[in-house]
C-alpha positions as CSV (number, residue, x, y, z in Angstrom):
1,M,-13.3,71.6,108.0
2,N,-9.6,70.3,107.6
3,P,-7.3,73.5,107.2
4,R,-4.7,71.4,105.6
5,P,-6.1,71.4,101.9
6,I,-6.0,75.6,102.4
7,L,-2.6,75.6,103.6
8,A,-1.3,73.1,100.8
9,A,-2.6,75.8,98.1
10,V,-1.9,78.6,99.9
11,A,1.7,77.1,99.6
12,L,1.7,75.8,96.2
13,A,0.3,79.5,94.9
14,A,3.3,81.2,96.9
15,V,5.6,78.9,95.2
16,L,4.5,79.5,91.9
17,A,3.9,83.1,92.2
18,L,7.9,84.0,91.8
19,P,8.4,82.2,88.6
20,A,5.3,83.7,87.5
21,V,6.4,87.5,88.2
22,R,9.7,86.8,86.7
23,A,8.2,85.8,83.8
24,L,6.2,88.5,83.6
25,A,9.5,90.8,83.6
26,D,10.8,88.9,81.0
27,L,7.8,89.5,79.1
28,D,8.2,93.3,80.1
29,R,11.6,93.7,79.4
30,A,11.0,91.8,75.5
31,R,8.1,94.2,74.8
32,G,10.3,97.3,75.3
33,W,13.0,95.9,73.4
34,R,10.4,95.1,70.5
35,D,9.2,98.5,70.7
36,T,12.5,100.3,70.9
37,M,13.7,98.2,67.4
38,R,10.7,99.4,65.6
39,A,11.4,102.9,66.6
40,A,14.8,102.3,65.1
41,A,13.6,100.9,62.1
42,T,11.5,104.1,61.6
43,A,13.6,106.6,62.3
44,P,15.2,109.1,59.9
45,P,18.3,108.3,58.3
46,P,21.4,109.8,59.4
47,P,22.3,112.8,57.9
48,P,25.6,112.4,55.4
49,V,29.2,111.9,56.6
50,A,30.4,114.7,54.7
51,V,28.5,117.8,52.6
52,P,30.1,117.9,48.8
53,A,31.6,121.1,50.1
54,A,33.9,119.5,52.4
55,A,35.3,117.2,50.0
56,F,38.6,117.0,48.0
57,P,38.7,119.0,45.0
58,A,40.1,116.3,42.0
59,N,40.0,115.8,38.4
60,D,39.7,111.7,39.5
61,A,40.1,109.2,42.1
62,A,44.2,109.2,41.6
63,D,44.5,112.8,41.8
64,A,42.2,112.7,45.0
65,R,45.0,110.1,46.5
66,R,48.0,112.3,45.6
67,R,46.3,115.6,47.3
68,L,45.1,113.4,50.6
69,A,48.6,112.0,50.5
70,A,50.2,115.4,50.5
71,R,48.2,116.7,53.1
72,V,49.0,113.9,55.6
73,Q,52.6,114.4,54.7
74,A,52.2,118.5,55.4
75,A,50.7,117.5,58.4
76,A,53.1,115.1,59.7
77,R,56.0,117.1,58.7
78,S,54.5,120.3,60.4
79,G,53.8,118.0,64.0
80,G,57.1,115.8,64.0
81,V,55.8,113.1,63.0
82,L,57.9,110.0,60.6
83,I,55.9,108.7,57.6
84,E,57.4,105.2,57.1
85,A,54.7,104.4,54.2
86,I,52.0,105.7,52.6
87,G,49.7,104.5,49.5
88,S,46.9,102.9,48.2
89,D,45.8,99.6,48.2
90,G,42.9,97.6,47.7
91,P,39.5,98.6,46.2
92,Q,38.5,102.2,46.7
93,P,35.2,103.3,48.0
94,P,33.3,105.6,45.3
95,A,33.7,109.3,45.8
96,L,36.1,108.2,49.1
97,A,40.1,108.3,48.3
98,A,41.4,105.6,50.7
99,L,45.0,105.4,51.8
100,T,47.3,103.0,53.8
101,L,49.8,105.0,56.2
102,R,52.0,104.0,58.6
103,A,53.7,106.2,60.5
104,S,55.3,107.0,64.0
105,G,56.5,109.2,66.4
106,P,56.2,110.7,70.3
107,E,52.9,109.7,71.6
108,K,51.6,113.4,71.7
109,A,53.0,114.4,68.2
110,M,50.9,111.3,67.0
111,L,47.9,112.6,69.1
112,A,48.3,115.8,67.5
113,F,48.8,114.5,64.0
114,V,45.7,112.9,64.3
115,D,43.7,115.3,65.4
116,T,44.9,117.7,62.5
117,L,43.9,115.4,60.3
118,E,40.3,114.8,61.6
119,R,39.2,118.2,62.4
120,G,40.8,119.5,58.8
121,E,38.5,120.5,55.8
122,P,38.1,117.7,54.8
123,P,37.8,115.8,57.0
124,V,40.1,112.7,57.1
125,R,38.7,109.2,59.0
126,L,40.9,106.4,59.8
127,H,38.5,104.0,59.0
128,R,40.8,101.0,60.3
129,W,44.0,101.4,62.6
130,Q,46.2,100.0,65.8
131,L,48.3,101.5,67.5
132,T,51.5,100.0,68.9
133,P,54.8,100.7,71.3
134,V,58.1,101.4,69.6
135,P,61.2,102.6,71.1
136,G,60.6,106.4,71.2
137,G,56.9,106.5,71.3
138,I,54.2,105.0,68.7
139,R,53.8,103.5,65.8
140,L,50.1,104.0,64.0
141,V,48.9,101.7,61.2
142,G,45.9,102.3,59.4
143,R,43.7,103.2,56.5
144,M,42.4,106.6,55.8
145,V,39.3,108.0,53.9
146,A,38.6,111.4,53.0
147,P,35.7,112.5,50.4
148,W,36.5,113.6,46.7
149,R,34.8,115.5,44.2
150,G,35.4,115.9,40.7
């Protein structure tokens, strides 16, 4: 009996085993990802961002924006932050007061200002924002939203 064909078959099997093992590992990862996606799709919906009791009491959307602007300006005055511009633009989401803001001040004061808004009642969230350096501190430009109820 000639051992060459047997050795050739063993060598071929060894060479083909590595891609097969990699393919099986890829298949296992894909099945795990699929199972994770199925579990996420059947997960219960997340809780609401704000409960109705934590919303601005307001007569209408314009009143809610005025109340939000007053709260932002009061927080800025108490924290030593300069409000350069505040106003509403674009479409307003339902049950949310939305304002654009441009404010500047020392870095610590700006962080405390944003922290005061985010932790206060009702919560004010910065939807889109950007920080840029300016002489003597930083400038915050962004859009903020807060829930309101009639």
